[in-house]
C-alpha positions as protocol buffer text, in pm:
chain_id: "A"
residue {
  index: 1
  type: MET
  ca { x: 1983 y: -3150 z: -1141 }
}
residue {
  index: 2
  type: THR
  ca { x: 1774 y: -3450 z: -1239 }
}
residue {
  index: 3
  type: ALA
  ca { x: 1760 y: -3471 z: -1618 }
}
residue {
  index: 4
  type: GLN
  ca { x: 1495 y: -3661 z: -1807 }
}
residue {
  index: 5
  type: THR
  ca { x: 1623 y: -3951 z: -2013 }
}
residue {
  index: 6
  type: ILE
  ca { x: 1571 y: -3878 z: -2381 }
}
residue {
  index: 7
  type: ALA
  ca { x: 1531 y: -4095 z: -2683 }
}
residue {
  index: 8
  type: THR
  ca { x: 1642 y: -4013 z: -3036 }
}
residue {
  index: 9
  type: PRO
  ca { x: 1640 y: -3633 z: -3063 }
}
residue {
  index: 10
  type: ARG
  ca { x: 1369 y: -3467 z: -3273 }
}
residue {
  index: 11
  type: ILE
  ca { x: 1547 y: -3218 z: -3498 }
}
residue {
  index: 12
  type: LEU
  ca { x: 1376 y: -2882 z: -3553 }
}
residue {
  index: 13
  type: THR
  ca { x: 1490 y: -2632 z: -3813 }
}
residue {
  index: 14
  type: SER
  ca { x: 1486 y: -2256 z: -3771 }
}
residue {
  index: 15
  type: GLN
  ca { x: 1199 y: -2238 z: -4022 }
}
residue {
  index: 16
  type: THR
  ca { x: 990 y: -2476 z: -3812 }
}
residue {
  index: 17
  type: VAL
  ca { x: 1039 y: -2259 z: -3505 }
}
residue {
  index: 18
  type: CYS
  ca { x: 958 y: -1941 z: -3694 }
}
residue {
  index: 19
  type: ASP
  ca { x: 634 y: -2095 z: -3820 }
}
residue {
  index: 20
  type: SER
  ca { x: 515 y: -2187 z: -3470 }
}
residue {
  index: 21
  type: LEU
  ca { x: 670 y: -2150 z: -3125 }
}
residue {
  index: 22
  type: ALA
  ca { x: 565 y: -2496 z: -3016 }
}
residue {
  index: 23
  type: PRO
  ca { x: 611 y: -2611 z: -2654 }
}
residue {
  index: 24
  type: LEU
  ca { x: 956 y: -2740 z: -2568 }
}
residue {
  index: 25
  type: GLU
  ca { x: 1009 y: -3114 z: -2570 }
}
residue {
  index: 26
  type: ALA
  ca { x: 1303 y: -3316 z: -2444 }
}
residue {
  index: 27
  type: GLY
  ca { x: 1534 y: -3396 z: -2732 }
}
residue {
  index: 28
  type: ASP
  ca { x: 1459 y: -3089 z: -2944 }
}
residue {
  index: 29
  type: HIS
  ca { x: 1769 y: -2955 z: -3125 }
}
residue {
  index: 30
  type: LEU
  ca { x: 1763 y: -2575 z: -3101 }
}
residue {
  index: 31
  type: SER
  ca { x: 1987 y: -2272 z: -3099 }
}
residue {
  index: 32
  type: GLN
  ca { x: 2007 y: -2071 z: -2777 }
}
residue {
  index: 33
  type: LYS
  ca { x: 1787 y: -1795 z: -2920 }
}
residue {
  index: 34
  type: GLU
  ca { x: 1522 y: -2040 z: -3040 }
}
residue {
  index: 35
  type: PHE
  ca { x: 1527 y: -2222 z: -2707 }
}
residue {
  index: 36
  type: HIS
  ca { x: 1503 y: -1901 z: -2507 }
}
residue {
  index: 37
  type: ALA
  ca { x: 1205 y: -1770 z: -2705 }
}
residue {
  index: 38
  type: ARG
  ca { x: 1014 y: -2093 z: -2655 }
}
residue {
  index: 39
  type: TYR
  ca { x: 1116 y: -2133 z: -2290 }
}
residue {
  index: 40
  type: GLU
  ca { x: 973 y: -1792 z: -2204 }
}
residue {
  index: 41
  type: LEU
  ca { x: 632 y: -1913 z: -2327 }
}
residue {
  index: 42
  type: MET
  ca { x: 633 y: -2224 z: -2108 }
}
residue {
  index: 43
  type: PRO
  ca { x: 451 y: -2235 z: -1769 }
}
residue {
  index: 44
  type: GLU
  ca { x: 665 y: -2113 z: -1478 }
}
residue {
  index: 45
  type: LYS
  ca { x: 669 y: -2458 z: -1317 }
}
residue {
  index: 46
  type: VAL
  ca { x: 852 y: -2605 z: -1618 }
}
residue {
  index: 47
  type: LYS
  ca { x: 1230 y: -2629 z: -1590 }
}
residue {
  index: 48
  type: ALA
  ca { x: 1427 y: -2684 z: -1909 }
}
residue {
  index: 49
  type: GLU
  ca { x: 1790 y: -2653 z: -2013 }
}
residue {
  index: 50
  type: LEU
  ca { x: 1978 y: -2634 z: -2341 }
}
residue {
  index: 51
  type: VAL
  ca { x: 2305 y: -2826 z: -2328 }
}
residue {
  index: 52
  type: GLU
  ca { x: 2516 y: -2880 z: -2639 }
}
residue {
  index: 53
  type: GLY
  ca { x: 2217 y: -2771 z: -2847 }
}
residue {
  index: 54
  type: ILE
  ca { x: 1979 y: -3034 z: -2703 }
}
residue {
  index: 55
  type: VAL
  ca { x: 1677 y: -2962 z: -2482 }
}
residue {
  index: 56
  type: TYR
  ca { x: 1657 y: -3143 z: -2148 }
}
residue {
  index: 57
  type: MET
  ca { x: 1347 y: -3132 z: -1930 }
}
residue {
  index: 58
  type: GLN
  ca { x: 1346 y: -3187 z: -1555 }
}
residue {
  index: 59
  type: SER
  ca { x: 1183 y: -3500 z: -1420 }
}
residue {
  index: 60
  type: PRO
  ca { x: 1022 y: -3494 z: -1071 }
}
residue {
  index: 61
  type: LEU
  ca { x: 1272 y: -3430 z: -793 }
}
residue {
  index: 62
  type: LYS
  ca { x: 1293 y: -3655 z: -490 }
}
residue {
  index: 63
  type: ARG
  ca { x: 1326 y: -3546 z: -128 }
}
residue {
  index: 64
  type: THR
  ca { x: 1695 y: -3637 z: -110 }
}
residue {
  index: 65
  type: HIS
  ca { x: 1779 y: -3412 z: -403 }
}
residue {
  index: 66
  type: GLY
  ca { x: 1600 y: -3125 z: -230 }
}
residue {
  index: 67
  type: ARG
  ca { x: 1793 y: -3179 z: 93 }
}
residue {
  index: 68
  type: TYR
  ca { x: 2135 y: -3171 z: -77 }
}
residue {
  index: 69
  type: HIS
  ca { x: 2031 y: -2880 z: -295 }
}
residue {
  index: 70
  type: SER
  ca { x: 1926 y: -2681 z: 10 }
}
residue {
  index: 71
  type: LEU
  ca { x: 2257 y: -2750 z: 186 }
}
residue {
  index: 72
  type: LEU
  ca { x: 2459 y: -2650 z: -122 }
}
residue {
  index: 73
  type: VAL
  ca { x: 2275 y: -2319 z: -156 }
}
residue {
  index: 74
  type: ARG
  ca { x: 2308 y: -2245 z: 217 }
}
residue {
  index: 75
  type: TRP
  ca { x: 2684 y: -2312 z: 207 }
}
residue {
  index: 76
  type: LEU
  ca { x: 2731 y: -2072 z: -86 }
}
residue {
  index: 77
  type: GLY
  ca { x: 2501 y: -1813 z: 74 }
}
residue {
  index: 78
  type: ILE
  ca { x: 2713 y: -1798 z: 392 }
}
residue {
  index: 79
  type: TYR
  ca { x: 3024 y: -1749 z: 179 }
}
residue {
  index: 80
  type: GLU
  ca { x: 2849 y: -1463 z: -4 }
}
residue {
  index: 81
  type: ASP
  ca { x: 2755 y: -1297 z: 327 }
}
residue {
  index: 82
  type: ALA
  ca { x: 3122 y: -1297 z: 432 }
}
residue {
  index: 83
  type: THR
  ca { x: 3261 y: -1190 z: 94 }
}
residue {
  index: 84
  type: PRO
  ca { x: 3139 y: -856 z: -45 }
}
residue {
  index: 85
  type: GLY
  ca { x: 3170 y: -858 z: -423 }
}
residue {
  index: 86
  type: VAL
  ca { x: 3045 y: -1213 z: -485 }
}
residue {
  index: 87
  type: GLU
  ca { x: 2689 y: -1338 z: -532 }
}
residue {
  index: 88
  type: ALA
  ca { x: 2530 y: -1682 z: -504 }
}
residue {
  index: 89
  type: TYR
  ca { x: 2236 y: -1791 z: -722 }
}
residue {
  index: 90
  type: ASP
  ca { x: 1984 y: -2073 z: -699 }
}
residue {
  index: 91
  type: ASN
  ca { x: 1845 y: -2223 z: -1023 }
}
residue {
  index: 92
  type: ALA
  ca { x: 1920 y: -1915 z: -1234 }
}
residue {
  index: 93
  type: THR
  ca { x: 1894 y: -1949 z: -1611 }
}
residue {
  index: 94
  type: THR
  ca { x: 2239 y: -1876 z: -1757 }
}
residue {
  index: 95
  type: ILE
  ca { x: 2305 y: -1793 z: -2122 }
}
residue {
  index: 96
  type: MET
  ca { x: 2646 y: -1942 z: -2204 }
}
residue {
  index: 97
  type: GLY
  ca { x: 2665 y: -1963 z: -2581 }
}
residue {
  index: 98
  type: ASP
  ca { x: 2491 y: -2017 z: -2913 }
}
residue {
  index: 99
  type: GLU
  ca { x: 2384 y: -2369 z: -2809 }
}
residue {
  index: 100
  type: SER
  ca { x: 2394 y: -2341 z: -2432 }
}
residue {
  index: 101
  type: GLU
  ca { x: 2140 y: -2214 z: -2178 }
}
residue {
  index: 102
  type: PRO
  ca { x: 2159 y: -2429 z: -1865 }
}
residue {
  index: 103
  type: GLN
  ca { x: 1988 y: -2371 z: -1532 }
}
residue {
  index: 104
  type: PRO
  ca { x: 2243 y: -2482 z: -1271 }
}
residue {
  index: 105
  type: ASP
  ca { x: 2131 y: -2595 z: -927 }
}
residue {
  index: 106
  type: ALA
  ca { x: 2356 y: -2327 z: -778 }
}
residue {
  index: 107
  type: CYS
  ca { x: 2636 y: -2095 z: -881 }
}
residue {
  index: 108
  type: LEU
  ca { x: 2872 y: -1841 z: -729 }
}
residue {
  index: 109
  type: LEU
  ca { x: 3019 y: -1551 z: -922 }
}
residue {
  index: 110
  type: ILE
  ca { x: 3226 y: -1240 z: -884 }
}
residue {
  index: 111
  type: VAL
  ca { x: 3000 y: -948 z: -974 }
}
residue {
  index: 112
  type: PRO
  ca { x: 3084 y: -781 z: -1307 }
}
residue {
  index: 113
  type: GLU
  ca { x: 3186 y: -449 z: -1154 }
}
residue {
  index: 114
  type: LYS
  ca { x: 3447 y: -632 z: -946 }
}
residue {
  index: 115
  type: GLY
  ca { x: 3601 y: -808 z: -1244 }
}
residue {
  index: 116
  type: GLY
  ca { x: 3376 y: -1115 z: -1276 }
}
residue {
  index: 117
  type: GLN
  ca { x: 3341 y: -1291 z: -1609 }
}
residue {
  index: 118
  type: ALA
  ca { x: 2959 y: -1321 z: -1608 }
}
residue {
  index: 119
  type: ARG
  ca { x: 2723 y: -1031 z: -1665 }
}
residue {
  index: 120
  type: PHE
  ca { x: 2353 y: -945 z: -1650 }
}
residue {
  index: 121
  type: THR
  ca { x: 2133 y: -890 z: -1955 }
}
residue {
  index: 122
  type: ASP
  ca { x: 1876 y: -614 z: -1991 }
}
residue {
  index: 123
  type: GLU
  ca { x: 1611 y: -884 z: -1935 }
}
residue {
  index: 124
  type: ASP
  ca { x: 1779 y: -971 z: -1600 }
}
residue {
  index: 125
  type: TYR
  ca { x: 1930 y: -1307 z: -1702 }
}
residue {
  index: 126
  type: LEU
  ca { x: 2284 y: -1422 z: -1630 }
}
residue {
  index: 127
  type: GLU
  ca { x: 2504 y: -1430 z: -1938 }
}
residue {
  index: 128
  type: GLY
  ca { x: 2851 y: -1580 z: -1963 }
}
residue {
  index: 129
  type: ALA
  ca { x: 3014 y: -1833 z: -1733 }
}
residue {
  index: 130
  type: PRO
  ca { x: 2986 y: -1799 z: -1354 }
}
residue {
  index: 131
  type: GLU
  ca { x: 3318 y: -1872 z: -1188 }
}
residue {
  index: 132
  type: PHE
  ca { x: 3169 y: -2160 z: -983 }
}
residue {
  index: 133
  type: ILE
  ca { x: 2878 y: -2395 z: -1055 }
}
residue {
  index: 134
  type: GLY
  ca { x: 2737 y: -2672 z: -833 }
}
residue {
  index: 135
  type: GLU
  ca { x: 2500 y: -2952 z: -935 }
}
residue {
  index: 136
  type: ILE
  ca { x: 2325 y: -3225 z: -735 }
}
residue {
  index: 137
  type: ALA
  ca { x: 2311 y: -3541 z: -949 }
}
residue {
  index: 138
  type: SER
  ca { x: 2111 y: -3856 z: -886 }
}
residue {
  index: 139
  type: SER
  ca { x: 1967 y: -4021 z: -1198 }
}
residue {
  index: 140
  type: SER
  ca { x: 2140 y: -3742 z: -1395 }
}
residue {
  index: 141
  type: GLU
  ca { x: 2496 y: -3843 z: -1304 }
}
residue {
  index: 142
  type: SER
  ca { x: 2591 y: -3935 z: -1661 }
}
residue {
  index: 143
  type: PHE
  ca { x: 2442 y: -3605 z: -1783 }
}
residue {
  index: 144
  type: ASP
  ca { x: 2608 y: -3383 z: -1524 }
}
residue {
  index: 145
  type: LEU
  ca { x: 2945 y: -3559 z: -1553 }
}
residue {
  index: 146
  type: HIS
  ca { x: 2957 y: -3572 z: -1934 }
}
residue {
  index: 147
  type: SER
  ca { x: 2754 y: -3348 z: -2167 }
}
residue {
  index: 148
  type: LYS
  ca { x: 2690 y: -3076 z: -1907 }
}
residue {
  index: 149
  type: LYS
  ca { x: 3051 y: -3094 z: -1790 }
}
residue {
  index: 150
  type: ARG
  ca { x: 3168 y: -3043 z: -2150 }
}
residue {
  index: 151
  type: ASP
  ca { x: 2929 y: -2750 z: -2190 }
}
residue {
  index: 152
  type: TYR
  ca { x: 3056 y: -2579 z: -1874 }
}
residue {
  index: 153
  type: GLU
  ca { x: 3417 y: -2647 z: -1968 }
}
residue {
  index: 154
  type: ARG
  ca { x: 3364 y: -2497 z: -2314 }
}
residue {
  index: 155
  type: ALA
  ca { x: 3198 y: -2188 z: -2168 }
}
residue {
  index: 156
  type: GLY
  ca { x: 3487 y: -2121 z: -1928 }
}
residue {
  index: 157
  type: VAL
  ca { x: 3339 y: -2211 z: -1589 }
}
residue {
  index: 158
  type: LYS
  ca { x: 3643 y: -2209 z: -1361 }
}
residue {
  index: 159
  type: GLU
  ca { x: 3519 y: -2456 z: -1097 }
}
residue {
  index: 160
  type: TYR
  ca { x: 3247 y: -2718 z: -1123 }
}
residue {
  index: 161
  type: LEU
  ca { x: 3121 y: -2926 z: -830 }
}
residue {
  index: 162
  type: VAL
  ca { x: 2898 y: -3229 z: -877 }
}
residue {
  index: 163
  type: TYR
  ca { x: 2758 y: -3428 z: -586 }
}
residue {
  index: 164
  type: ALA
  ca { x: 2683 y: -3776 z: -727 }
}
residue {
  index: 165
  type: SER
  ca { x: 2431 y: -3900 z: -472 }
}
residue {
  index: 166
  type: ARG
  ca { x: 2426 y: -4263 z: -586 }
}
residue {
  index: 167
  type: GLN
  ca { x: 2804 y: -4281 z: -557 }
}
residue {
  index: 168
  type: LYS
  ca { x: 2795 y: -4062 z: -244 }
}
residue {
  index: 169
  type: LYS
  ca { x: 3091 y: -3876 z: -389 }
}
residue {
  index: 170
  type: ILE
  ca { x: 3182 y: -3517 z: -461 }
}
residue {
  index: 171
  type: HIS
  ca { x: 3358 y: -3437 z: -788 }
}
residue {
  index: 172
  type: TRP
  ca { x: 3519 y: -3093 z: -786 }
}
residue {
  index: 173
  type: PHE
  ca { x: 3669 y: -2989 z: -1121 }
}
residue {
  index: 174
  type: ILE
  ca { x: 3899 y: -2695 z: -1187 }
}
residue {
  index: 175
  type: LEU
  ca { x: 3961 y: -2546 z: -1530 }
}
residue {
  index: 176
  type: GLY
  ca { x: 4321 y: -2594 z: -1641 }
}
residue {
  index: 177
  type: ALA
  ca { x: 4509 y: -2538 z: -1965 }
}
residue {
  index: 178
  type: SER
  ca { x: 4377 y: -2865 z: -2111 }
}
residue {
  index: 179
  type: GLY
  ca { x: 4026 y: -2849 z: -1965 }
}
residue {
  index: 180
  type: PHE
  ca { x: 3867 y: -2967 z: -1641 }
}
residue {
  index: 181
  type: GLU
  ca { x: 4084 y: -3154 z: -1394 }
}
residue {
  index: 182
  type: GLU
  ca { x: 3975 y: -3308 z: -1062 }
}
residue {
  index: 183
  type: LEU
  ca { x: 4065 y: -3100 z: -757 }
}
residue {
  index: 184
  type: ALA
  ca { x: 4242 y: -3309 z: -494 }
}
residue {
  index: 185
  type: LEU
  ca { x: 4160 y: -3293 z: -125 }
}
residue {
  index: 186
  type: SER
  ca { x: 4395 y: -3081 z: 83 }
}
residue {
  index: 187
  type: ALA
  ca { x: 4602 y: -3233 z: 362 }
}
residue {
  index: 188
  type: ASP
  ca { x: 4327 y: -3146 z: 613 }
}
residue {
  index: 189
  type: GLY
  ca { x: 4077 y: -3363 z: 421 }
}
residue {
  index: 190
  type: TYR
  ca { x: 3882 y: -3065 z: 286 }
}
residue {
  index: 191
  type: PHE
  ca { x: 3830 y: -2920 z: -60 }
}
residue {
  index: 192
  type: HIS
  ca { x: 3977 y: -2569 z: -92 }
}
residue {
  index: 193
  type: SER
  ca { x: 3850 y: -2357 z: -381 }
}
residue {
  index: 194
  type: ARG
  ca { x: 4125 y: -2206 z: -593 }
}
residue {
  index: 195
  type: VAL
  ca { x: 3903 y: -1930 z: -732 }
}
residue {
  index: 196
  type: PHE
  ca { x: 3726 y: -1829 z: -410 }
}
residue {
  index: 197
  type: PRO
  ca { x: 3976 y: -1827 z: -121 }
}
residue {
  index: 198
  type: GLY
  ca { x: 3815 y: -1951 z: 199 }
}
residue {
  index: 199
  type: LEU
  ca { x: 3545 y: -2153 z: 25 }
}
residue {
  index: 200
  type: TRP
  ca { x: 3620 y: -2479 z: 204 }
}
residue {
  index: 201
  type: LEU
  ca { x: 3407 y: -2791 z: 194 }
}
residue {
  index: 202
  type: ASP
  ca { x: 3410 y: -3098 z: 418 }
}
residue {
  index: 203
  type: PRO
  ca { x: 3304 y: -3379 z: 179 }
}
residue {
  index: 204
  type: GLN
  ca { x: 3210 y: -3622 z: 456 }
}
residue {
  index: 205
  type: ALA
  ca { x: 2991 y: -3363 z: 629 }
}
residue {
  index: 206
  type: PHE
  ca { x: 2814 y: -3282 z: 303 }
}
residue {
  index: 207
  type: THR
  ca { x: 2756 y: -3648 z: 223 }
}
residue {
  index: 208
  type: VAL
  ca { x: 2583 y: -3713 z: 557 }
}
residue {
  index: 209
  type: LEU
  ca { x: 2397 y: -3378 z: 549 }
}
residue {
  index: 210
  type: ASP
  ca { x: 2571 y: -3253 z: 863 }
}
residue {
  index: 211
  type: GLY
  ca { x: 2510 y: -2882 z: 821 }
}
residue {
  index: 212
  type: ASN
  ca { x: 2676 y: -2774 z: 1146 }
}
residue {
  index: 213
  type: ARG
  ca { x: 2997 y: -2956 z: 1064 }
}
residue {
  index: 214
  type: LEU
  ca { x: 2990 y: -2829 z: 705 }
}
residue {
  index: 215
  type: MET
  ca { x: 2951 y: -2469 z: 817 }
}
residue {
  index: 216
  type: GLY
  ca { x: 3223 y: -2519 z: 1078 }
}
residue {
  index: 217
  type: CYS
  ca { x: 3462 y: -2614 z: 799 }
}
residue {
  index: 218
  type: LEU
  ca { x: 3355 y: -2309 z: 599 }
}
residue {
  index: 219
  type: THR
  ca { x: 3410 y: -2088 z: 904 }
}
residue {
  index: 220
  type: LEU
  ca { x: 3771 y: -2212 z: 919 }
}
residue {
  index: 221
  type: GLY
  ca { x: 3817 y: -2112 z: 556 }
}
residue {
  index: 222
  type: LEU
  ca { x: 3661 y: -1771 z: 612 }
}
residue {
  index: 223
  type: SER
  ca { x: 3903 y: -1703 z: 900 }
}
residue {
  index: 224
  type: THR
  ca { x: 4213 y: -1753 z: 683 }
}
residue {
  index: 225
  type: THR
  ca { x: 4445 y: -1477 z: 572 }
}
residue {
  index: 226
  type: GLU
  ca { x: 4378 y: -1575 z: 210 }
}
residue {
  index: 227
  type: HIS
  ca { x: 4008 y: -1499 z: 244 }
}
residue {
  index: 228
  type: GLY
  ca { x: 4076 y: -1165 z: 412 }
}
residue {
  index: 229
  type: GLU
  ca { x: 4313 y: -1068 z: 132 }
}
residue {
  index: 230
  type: PHE
  ca { x: 4058 y: -1171 z: -129 }
}
residue {
  index: 231
  type: VAL
  ca { x: 3794 y: -945 z: 28 }
}
residue {
  index: 232
  type: LEU
  ca { x: 4041 y: -655 z: 33 }
}
residue {
  index: 233
  type: GLN
  ca { x: 4132 y: -721 z: -330 }
}
residue {
  index: 234
  type: LEU
  ca { x: 3766 y: -714 z: -436 }
}
residue {
  index: 235
  type: ASN
  ca { x: 3706 y: -391 z: -247 }
}
residue {
  index: 236
  type: ARG
  ca { x: 4013 y: -226 z: -398 }
}
residue {
  index: 237
  type: LEU
  ca { x: 3880 y: -284 z: -749 }
}
residue {
  index: 238
  type: PRO
  ca { x: 3696 y: 26 z: -872 }
}
residue {
  index: 239
  type: SER
  ca { x: 3330 y: -22 z: -959 }
}
residue {
  index: 240
  type: LYS
  ca { x: 3267 y: 2 z: -1332 }
}
């Protein structure tokens, strides 16, 4: 995501919000409920997030961001097609806590009836932490790699991928006992997800937008015994 740079935050109290549901502005300090109520009144074209209790508004997205975003979503979508019991989402608002309502570029989750940790509200929003989140960062690198990373870590996201386009580098974090840790490349030069067996990523192919090579790497992961066992495990779990 490309986050708008903000100046000194403008603090709003609950009383202020109750008096008037004013339009969201970058830097507002709000609870998740206050943010959500005001966000629903904004025009559909507006994209906003609440991270660590602060409102961030999206600045215009450049072509390069769109290209990487498209490739990320396609990669996760192919994994979903091959793995019954998981679902991929693109830009879905996700309620994660009292001061957290981000809108990740993409996420992948195990559906609730198969034991996933996220769930769906009566209003059809995601609630809780998806197992995997991916973000494309350009001018928002410091945001995605710091405040948003802390927010996702606190919520219990198990894996977090950030493509830092200016660095031309993929950061893949896994949630350990002491918080997020960087996932190392495997001996074959690929990233192997620890939560979603078979979700393999060729970092060089992603960086140069080589979709065929990227999907070839994913196909190798999907052909592994580990992925087959994961699919069987998901299908053995009774639906709730």
